[in-house]
C-alpha positions as CSV (number, residue, x, y, z in Angstrom):
1,M,0.1,-0.1,-0.2
2,S,1.2,3.4,-1.0
3,F,1.1,6.3,1.3
4,A,0.4,10.3,0.0
5,N,-0.5,13.2,2.3
6,E,-4.1,14.5,1.8
7,P,-4.2,17.5,-0.2
8,L,-5.1,20.5,2.0
9,L,-8.1,22.8,0.8
10,E,-6.9,26.2,-1.1
11,L,-9.0,28.8,1.1
12,R,-7.8,31.8,-1.5
13,R,-10.4,30.2,-3.8
14,A,-13.8,31.5,-3.4
15,W,-15.8,28.4,-4.1
16,V,-14.1,26.6,-1.5
17,R,-15.0,29.1,1.3
18,D,-18.4,29.1,0.1
19,G,-18.5,25.3,0.3
20,L,-17.6,25.7,4.0
21,E,-19.9,28.3,4.9
22,D,-22.6,26.0,3.6
23,A,-21.4,23.4,5.5
24,L,-21.1,25.5,8.7
25,R,-25.1,26.7,8.2
26,A,-26.3,23.2,7.3
27,L,-24.4,21.3,10.6
28,D,-25.4,24.5,12.6
29,A,-29.2,23.6,11.5
30,E,-28.4,20.1,13.4
31,L,-26.9,21.5,16.7
32,P,-27.2,20.4,19.4
33,L,-25.5,17.1,18.1
34,H,-26.3,14.2,20.7
35,V,-23.4,12.1,21.7
36,P,-24.4,8.8,23.4
37,V,-22.5,6.3,25.6
38,L,-21.8,3.9,22.9
39,I,-20.7,0.1,23.5
40,D,-20.8,-3.0,21.8
41,G,-23.6,-1.4,19.4
42,A,-25.6,-0.5,22.1
43,T,-26.2,3.5,23.3
44,R,-27.3,5.5,26.0
45,D,-28.6,8.6,25.2
46,A,-29.1,11.2,28.4
47,P,-27.6,14.1,28.0
48,D,-26.1,15.9,31.3
49,L,-23.0,17.3,29.5
50,A,-22.5,20.3,27.1
51,S,-20.0,21.4,25.0
52,T,-20.4,24.8,23.6
53,D,-18.8,27.2,21.2
54,P,-16.1,29.0,22.7
55,G,-16.8,32.2,20.5
56,A,-20.4,31.9,21.6
57,P,-20.3,30.4,25.0
58,E,-24.6,30.2,24.7
59,R,-24.7,28.2,21.7
60,V,-24.6,24.1,23.0
61,V,-22.7,22.1,20.1
62,A,-23.1,19.0,21.4
63,A,-25.3,17.4,24.2
64,A,-23.2,14.4,25.6
65,T,-24.3,11.6,28.1
66,R,-21.9,11.2,30.6
67,A,-20.1,7.3,31.1
68,T,-21.0,6.0,34.7
69,P,-18.3,3.7,36.1
70,T,-20.3,0.6,35.2
71,E,-20.2,1.7,31.8
72,V,-16.5,2.1,31.9
73,D,-16.3,-1.6,32.6
74,D,-18.8,-2.8,30.5
75,A,-17.1,-1.4,27.4
76,V,-13.6,-2.8,29.0
77,R,-15.7,-6.3,28.8
78,A,-17.2,-6.0,25.6
79,A,-13.7,-4.7,24.2
80,S,-11.9,-7.4,25.3
81,A,-14.6,-10.2,24.4
82,A,-14.6,-8.7,20.7
83,Q,-10.5,-8.3,20.2
84,A,-9.5,-11.8,19.7
85,A,-12.0,-11.8,16.5
86,W,-10.9,-8.6,15.1
87,A,-7.0,-9.4,15.6
88,A,-7.7,-12.8,13.8
89,R,-8.4,-10.8,11.0
90,R,-5.3,-10.4,8.2
91,A,-3.6,-6.9,8.7
92,A,-4.7,-6.4,5.1
93,A,-8.7,-6.6,6.0
94,R,-8.1,-4.6,9.2
95,A,-6.5,-2.1,6.7
96,A,-8.9,-2.3,4.4
97,V,-11.7,-1.1,6.9
98,L,-9.1,1.7,7.9
99,V,-8.6,2.6,4.1
100,R,-13.0,3.1,3.9
101,A,-12.9,5.0,6.9
102,A,-10.5,7.4,5.6
103,G,-12.7,7.9,2.5
104,L,-15.8,8.6,4.9
105,L,-13.9,11.3,6.4
106,R,-12.9,12.2,2.9
107,E,-16.9,12.8,1.7
108,R,-17.4,14.6,4.7
109,R,-14.6,17.1,5.0
110,A,-16.5,20.1,5.2
111,R,-18.8,19.0,7.7
112,L,-16.2,17.6,10.0
113,A,-13.9,20.8,9.3
114,A,-17.2,22.9,10.2
115,L,-17.6,20.9,13.7
116,A,-13.9,21.6,14.9
117,V,-14.9,25.1,14.0
118,R,-18.0,25.4,16.1
119,E,-17.0,23.1,18.8
120,C,-13.3,23.9,19.4
121,A,-13.1,27.4,17.8
122,K,-10.4,26.0,15.2
123,P,-9.8,28.6,12.2
124,W,-10.8,26.9,9.1
125,A,-7.4,26.4,7.7
126,E,-6.4,24.7,11.2
127,A,-9.8,22.6,11.0
128,D,-9.4,21.5,7.7
129,A,-5.6,20.6,8.3
130,D,-6.9,18.6,11.5
131,V,-9.5,16.4,9.2
132,C,-6.3,16.0,6.9
133,E,-4.2,14.5,9.2
134,A,-6.6,12.3,10.5
135,I,-7.3,10.5,6.9
136,D,-3.2,10.7,6.6
137,F,-3.1,8.6,9.7
138,L,-5.7,6.0,9.0
139,T,-4.2,5.2,5.3
140,Y,-0.2,5.5,6.9
141,Y,-1.0,3.3,9.8
142,A,-2.9,1.2,7.7
143,A,-0.3,0.5,5.5
144,D,2.4,0.0,8.3
145,A,0.2,-2.8,10.0
146,V,0.6,-4.8,6.9
147,R,4.8,-4.6,6.8
148,L,4.4,-5.1,10.4
149,E,2.9,-8.3,9.8
150,R,5.8,-9.6,8.0
151,G,7.9,-9.5,11.1
152,E,11.5,-8.7,11.0
153,E,14.6,-10.4,9.9
154,L,17.0,-12.6,12.2
155,V,20.2,-14.1,11.7
156,Q,20.0,-17.9,10.6
157,L,22.2,-20.6,11.1
158,P,21.9,-24.1,9.7
159,G,19.6,-26.4,11.8
160,E,17.9,-23.9,13.2
161,R,14.7,-21.4,11.8
162,N,14.2,-18.1,14.1
163,E,11.0,-15.8,13.5
164,L,10.0,-12.8,14.8
165,R,6.4,-11.7,14.7
166,Y,4.4,-9.2,16.5
167,R,0.9,-9.7,18.3
168,P,-1.7,-7.2,19.3
169,R,-1.4,-6.4,23.1
170,G,-5.2,-6.4,24.1
171,V,-7.7,-3.4,25.3
172,V,-6.2,0.4,24.3
173,A,-7.9,3.3,26.1
174,V,-7.5,6.2,24.1
175,V,-7.6,9.2,26.4
176,A,-7.9,12.0,23.9
177,P,-7.6,16.2,23.5
178,W,-9.4,18.9,22.3
179,N,-7.1,20.9,20.5
180,F,-6.9,18.6,17.5
181,P,-10.3,16.5,18.2
182,F,-9.9,14.7,14.7
183,A,-6.2,14.1,14.0
184,I,-4.8,13.3,17.6
185,A,-8.1,11.2,18.7
186,L,-8.0,9.1,15.5
187,G,-4.3,8.6,15.2
188,M,-4.0,6.7,18.4
189,T,-7.2,4.9,17.9
190,A,-6.1,3.9,14.2
191,A,-2.7,2.8,15.2
192,A,-4.6,0.6,17.8
193,L,-7.1,-0.5,15.6
194,A,-4.5,-1.6,12.9
195,T,-2.5,-3.5,14.8
196,G,-5.7,-6.1,16.2
197,N,-6.5,-4.2,19.5
198,A,-10.2,-3.1,20.4
199,V,-10.4,0.1,21.6
200,V,-12.2,2.3,24.4
201,L,-12.2,5.6,23.2
202,K,-12.8,8.8,26.0
203,P,-12.6,12.2,24.2
204,A,-12.0,15.4,26.1
205,E,-15.0,16.5,27.5
206,Q,-14.7,19.9,25.3
207,S,-15.2,17.9,21.9
208,P,-17.1,15.0,22.6
209,G,-19.1,15.9,19.3
210,C,-16.2,15.3,17.2
211,A,-15.3,12.2,18.6
212,F,-19.0,10.9,18.0
213,E,-18.0,11.2,14.3
214,L,-15.1,9.8,14.0
215,V,-16.6,6.6,16.1
216,R,-19.3,6.7,13.5
217,A,-17.2,6.4,10.4
218,L,-15.1,3.7,11.8
219,H,-18.1,1.6,12.3
220,E,-19.7,2.3,9.3
221,A,-16.5,1.2,7.7
222,G,-16.8,-2.1,9.3
223,V,-14.6,-1.9,12.7
224,P,-16.9,-4.2,14.9
225,A,-19.1,-2.7,17.3
226,G,-17.6,-4.3,20.2
227,A,-14.1,-3.4,19.2
228,L,-14.5,0.3,19.3
229,A,-16.5,2.1,22.4
230,L,-17.2,5.9,23.1
231,L,-16.9,6.9,26.4
232,P,-17.9,10.7,26.9
233,G,-17.1,12.3,30.1
234,E,-14.8,14.2,32.4
235,G,-11.8,13.5,34.1
236,D,-13.0,10.7,36.3
237,V,-13.9,8.4,33.3
238,G,-10.6,8.4,31.9
239,A,-9.0,7.7,35.2
240,A,-11.5,4.8,35.6
241,L,-10.3,3.4,32.2
242,V,-6.6,4.0,33.1
243,A,-7.0,2.2,36.7
244,H,-9.2,-0.9,35.1
245,A,-7.5,-3.8,34.9
246,G,-8.8,-5.1,31.8
247,V,-6.9,-2.3,29.8
248,H,-3.5,-3.3,28.3
249,V,-2.3,0.2,26.4
250,I,-3.3,3.4,27.6
251,A,-2.6,6.1,24.9
252,F,-3.0,9.4,26.0
253,T,-2.2,13.1,25.1
254,G,-2.8,16.0,27.2
255,S,-0.6,17.6,29.7
256,S,2.6,16.6,31.6
257,A,0.8,16.5,35.1
258,V,-2.0,14.2,33.7
259,G,0.2,12.4,31.9
260,Q,2.6,11.5,35.0
261,Q,-0.4,10.5,37.2
262,I,-1.2,7.8,34.4
263,L,2.1,6.5,34.5
264,R,2.0,6.1,38.0
265,V,-1.4,4.5,37.9
266,A,-0.4,2.0,35.4
267,A,2.3,0.8,37.4
268,D,0.0,-0.6,40.1
269,V,-1.0,-4.2,39.0
270,R,-4.4,-4.7,40.2
271,P,-6.5,-8.2,41.2
272,G,-7.2,-10.2,38.2
273,Q,-4.6,-8.2,36.1
274,R,-2.2,-10.7,34.2
275,H,0.2,-8.4,32.2
276,L,1.9,-4.7,32.4
277,K,0.1,-1.6,30.9
278,H,2.0,0.1,28.6
279,V,1.6,3.6,28.6
280,V,2.1,6.0,25.3
281,A,2.0,9.5,26.2
282,E,2.8,12.6,24.5
283,M,2.6,15.5,26.8
284,G,3.0,19.1,27.1
285,G,6.0,21.3,26.2
286,K,7.6,24.9,26.7
287,N,9.0,25.3,23.4
288,C,11.9,27.7,22.6
289,V,13.2,29.2,19.3
290,L,16.7,30.2,19.0
291,V,17.7,33.1,17.0
292,D,21.2,33.6,15.9
293,A,22.5,37.2,15.2
294,D,22.7,36.4,11.4
295,A,19.3,35.3,11.3
296,D,17.3,36.8,8.6
297,L,14.4,38.6,10.5
298,D,11.7,38.8,7.4
299,D,11.6,35.0,8.4
300,A,11.8,34.5,11.7
301,V,9.5,37.2,13.0
302,P,6.5,36.0,11.1
303,A,7.5,32.1,11.7
304,V,7.8,33.1,15.8
305,A,4.6,34.9,15.4
306,Y,2.4,32.0,13.8
307,S,4.2,29.3,16.1
308,A,3.1,31.4,18.8
309,F,0.1,33.2,18.1
310,G,-1.3,30.9,15.6
311,F,-4.8,28.9,17.0
312,A,-4.3,31.3,20.1
313,G,-1.1,29.2,21.0
314,Q,-3.4,26.2,21.8
315,K,-0.8,23.4,20.4
316,C,1.5,21.3,22.3
317,S,3.8,22.6,20.0
318,A,3.2,26.2,19.9
319,C,6.3,28.4,20.9
320,S,6.6,30.1,24.0
321,R,10.2,31.2,24.4
322,V,12.1,33.0,22.0
323,L,15.5,33.3,23.0
324,V,17.6,35.8,20.9
325,H,21.0,37.0,20.3
326,E,21.7,40.1,22.1
327,A,22.9,41.9,19.1
328,I,19.9,41.8,17.5
329,A,17.3,41.2,20.4
330,A,16.1,44.8,20.5
331,P,15.2,45.4,16.5
332,F,13.5,41.3,17.0
333,A,11.5,42.2,19.8
334,E,10.8,45.6,18.2
335,R,9.4,44.1,15.2
336,L,7.5,41.1,16.1
337,R,5.9,43.7,18.7
338,G,4.8,45.7,15.0
339,L,3.6,42.5,13.8
340,L,1.2,42.0,17.0
341,D,-1.3,45.1,15.8
342,T,-1.3,43.3,12.4
343,L,-2.8,40.2,13.9
344,V,-6.7,39.4,13.4
345,V,-8.1,38.9,16.8
346,D,-12.0,37.6,16.1
347,Q,-14.2,34.8,15.4
348,A,-12.8,31.3,14.2
349,T,-15.6,31.6,11.3
350,R,-13.4,34.3,9.9
351,F,-11.7,33.5,7.2
352,G,-7.9,34.7,7.7
353,V,-8.2,35.0,11.4
354,D,-4.7,34.6,13.2
355,V,-6.0,34.2,17.0
356,P,-9.5,32.7,17.5
357,P,-11.0,32.4,21.3
358,L,-9.7,30.2,23.6
359,I,-11.1,26.9,24.4
360,E,-12.9,28.3,28.0
361,R,-13.5,30.7,30.5
362,S,-10.6,29.0,32.8
363,A,-8.2,29.1,30.0
364,Q,-8.9,33.0,29.7
365,E,-8.8,33.2,33.3
366,R,-5.3,31.7,33.6
367,I,-3.5,33.7,31.0
368,A,-4.8,36.8,32.7
369,D,-3.3,35.7,36.0
370,A,0.0,34.7,34.3
371,L,0.2,38.3,32.6
372,A,-0.8,40.1,36.0
373,Q,1.8,38.1,37.8
374,A,4.9,38.7,35.5
375,A,4.0,42.4,35.4
376,A,3.5,42.7,39.0
377,V,7.2,41.6,39.2
378,G,8.6,44.2,36.8
379,A,8.0,42.2,33.1
380,T,6.8,44.5,30.2
381,V,3.9,43.2,28.7
382,A,2.7,44.3,24.9
383,R,-0.7,43.3,23.8
384,G,-2.6,42.9,20.6
385,A,-6.1,43.4,19.9
386,A,-8.7,42.2,22.5
387,G,-11.2,40.5,19.8
388,P,-14.9,40.3,20.2
389,D,-16.5,40.8,23.3
390,E,-18.4,37.5,23.2
391,G,-16.2,34.6,23.5
392,W,-13.5,33.2,25.5
393,F,-10.7,35.5,23.9
394,A,-7.1,36.7,25.2
395,A,-5.2,39.5,23.5
396,P,-1.9,37.9,22.1
397,A,0.9,39.1,24.5
398,I,4.8,39.6,24.1
399,V,6.5,39.5,27.6
400,T,9.9,41.0,27.8
401,D,12.4,42.1,31.1
402,V,11.2,38.5,32.6
403,A,13.3,37.9,35.7
404,A,15.2,34.4,35.3
405,D,13.1,32.5,37.9
406,A,9.4,33.6,36.6
407,P,6.9,31.0,36.5
408,L,6.3,32.2,33.1
409,L,9.4,31.0,31.7
410,S,8.9,27.4,32.9
411,T,5.2,26.7,33.3
412,E,3.0,25.4,30.6
413,L,0.7,28.0,29.5
414,F,-1.4,27.1,26.7
415,G,-2.1,30.6,25.2
416,P,-0.9,33.3,22.7
417,V,1.6,34.5,25.1
418,V,5.5,34.5,24.1
419,T,8.4,35.7,25.6
420,V,11.4,37.2,24.1
421,E,14.7,36.7,26.3
422,P,18.3,38.3,24.9
423,V,21.1,35.7,25.1
424,P,24.9,36.3,24.8
425,D,25.4,33.3,22.3
426,L,23.3,30.4,21.1
427,Q,25.2,27.9,23.7
428,A,23.8,30.3,26.3
429,A,20.4,29.7,24.8
430,L,21.3,25.8,24.8
431,A,21.9,25.9,28.3
432,R,18.5,27.5,29.1
433,V,16.4,24.9,26.8
434,E,18.4,22.2,28.7
435,A,17.2,23.7,32.2
436,L,13.7,23.0,31.4
437,P,11.9,19.7,31.9
438,F,10.2,19.6,28.8
439,G,11.5,18.6,25.4
440,L,8.7,18.4,22.8
441,T,9.6,21.2,19.9
442,G,12.3,23.6,19.3
443,G,13.3,26.1,16.5
444,I,16.6,27.4,15.3
445,F,17.3,30.6,12.9
446,S,20.8,30.9,11.5
447,R,21.9,31.5,8.2
448,N,25.3,29.8,9.3
449,P,25.1,26.3,8.1
450,A,28.1,25.4,10.8
451,R,26.0,26.6,13.5
452,V,22.8,24.5,12.3
453,R,24.6,21.4,12.5
454,E,26.2,22.3,15.6
455,L,23.2,22.8,17.7
456,T,20.5,20.8,15.7
457,W,21.2,17.6,17.1
458,K,22.2,18.8,20.6
459,L,19.3,20.6,21.2
460,P,17.1,18.3,23.8
461,V,13.8,18.0,22.0
462,G,11.8,15.5,19.9
463,N,11.0,17.8,16.5
464,V,13.6,20.7,15.5
465,Y,12.8,23.1,13.0
466,V,15.5,25.0,11.1
467,N,14.4,28.2,9.5
468,R,11.0,27.9,9.9
469,H,7.6,27.5,12.0
470,I,7.9,25.5,14.9
471,T,4.2,23.9,14.6
472,G,2.6,21.8,11.9
473,A,4.2,18.6,11.9
474,T,2.9,16.3,9.1
475,V,2.8,12.4,8.7
476,A,5.4,10.7,7.1
477,R,7.4,14.0,6.7
478,Q,7.8,15.2,10.2
479,P,6.8,12.2,12.8
480,F,6.1,13.9,16.1
481,G,7.0,13.3,19.4
482,G,8.7,14.7,22.6
483,T,11.5,13.3,25.1
484,R,12.1,13.8,28.6
485,L,8.5,15.1,30.5
486,S,7.2,15.7,27.0
487,G,6.9,12.0,26.1
488,G,9.0,9.4,24.8
489,G,9.4,6.2,22.2
490,P,8.4,5.9,18.6
491,K,7.0,9.1,17.2
492,A,3.4,9.6,15.9
493,G,3.0,9.2,12.2
494,G,6.6,7.8,11.7
495,P,8.1,4.6,11.6
496,G,7.8,2.4,14.6
497,Y,4.9,4.3,16.3
498,L,2.6,0.6,15.8
499,H,5.4,-0.9,18.0
500,H,3.7,0.7,21.0
501,F,0.6,-1.3,20.4
502,V,2.0,-5.0,19.8
503,E,4.0,-7.2,21.4
504,S,7.0,-9.3,19.8
505,V,7.5,-13.2,19.9
506,V,10.4,-14.8,18.8
507,V,10.3,-18.9,17.9
508,S,13.0,-20.6,17.5
509,E,12.7,-24.3,15.9
510,N,15.6,-26.9,15.3
511,T,15.0,-27.8,11.9
512,T,17.5,-31.1,12.3
513,R,14.7,-33.3,14.0
514,H,14.5,-36.8,12.8
515,G,11.4,-38.8,11.7
516,L,8.4,-37.0,10.4
517,V,5.0,-37.8,12.1
518,V,1.8,-37.9,9.4
């Protein structure tokens, strides 16, 4: 099976924009969507959890049913019962199901993008890219699972035959975030299904509508009812899944604090559990861009602005610190502040918007508190436009003159805020990155190839970007994942990621045996 990335929509074309707006109007006529608990084909629809439009909080996008502890247990049991039959299918047959699901997402692409705009306030370009990445994960992992089924080559000697094959681990609990409601949720789910596991999906409480659309497409494509369950709810549902003795793998994307708690709980072997749980944890970051004295500011300034403020900084890969050579720190900061005034802060539905609303009120309050604390101890805060009165908007902000021990420099904030710090050289900048506990993404701007080569492999992060923005990793081109407290292991969308979801088995056979029983 060959792989090619799904092409993004060209939003500069009027007919493309018209089609998306038509899809949004059609979606709005259906709201609120009802999202049930879905286990082995049976549903319970008793809405008591609402997801709302971050740009218009009075609008309910999805009315979801909270899963109960009993339903968590039922879902895991049903998944365990269905897993063996799903695993018994050849990888090519499972891959064909995922490819059919990709086709369904492709057909519903405009509707899905509109749903991400409404439920998560993703601007149109970001929403479309989210759907495209979800399609990419389906087709990429489908092809990789077929390759994985062939096993690995081992050294062979006369008189023996050695084989290494892979088998699925069992039931996978997927605990997904809201900021990439299609791509990340489906990426983890597709990897688990492609390798023959059953999945219980717990979506973020902010985006149950998006998750339901994914599960619906996978079931329509041929994933057995019991092999994929949907459990809407809040953190207690995810915690119950993580602790369940019947879960073999926990695939999580979210904050470092929650990820570390999952690792602690997963290490505890529960009564009746006969396996060690494997945790796939992609966690937060405090991502730094290093700007050398010879950097082209025409490239560096807009790339930093896009990395810091795109989607209101609500990406784990977003830039939150810029470490600039002191020789150009002043002009860099001046130009970045000038660009701040040009950013469009508005509703996600507006084409060309730079900074949409934050996901919820608590995020807005967290940003305001962090900036107030920084200003109170002497930092200089430059703010852009505040945005509309309705919605959870936060003005994009650039912070300078920050004390070295300020929490703003070490705490993940997840919003449109970036600090600018002068450094004597890039070695000093590297030391500041190394002092952080995170290691997700980072960037270097320099026109000196020797300097780039020197620093690229020293930056203690999982993804390094050179002379470009540091967000927007693409499946198969920039496999994504962090190091240190930002995650670890094979990267999503790249070679080896499926190994998270399988166990390896080696069979060694003596081929010099005597006699033959027929």
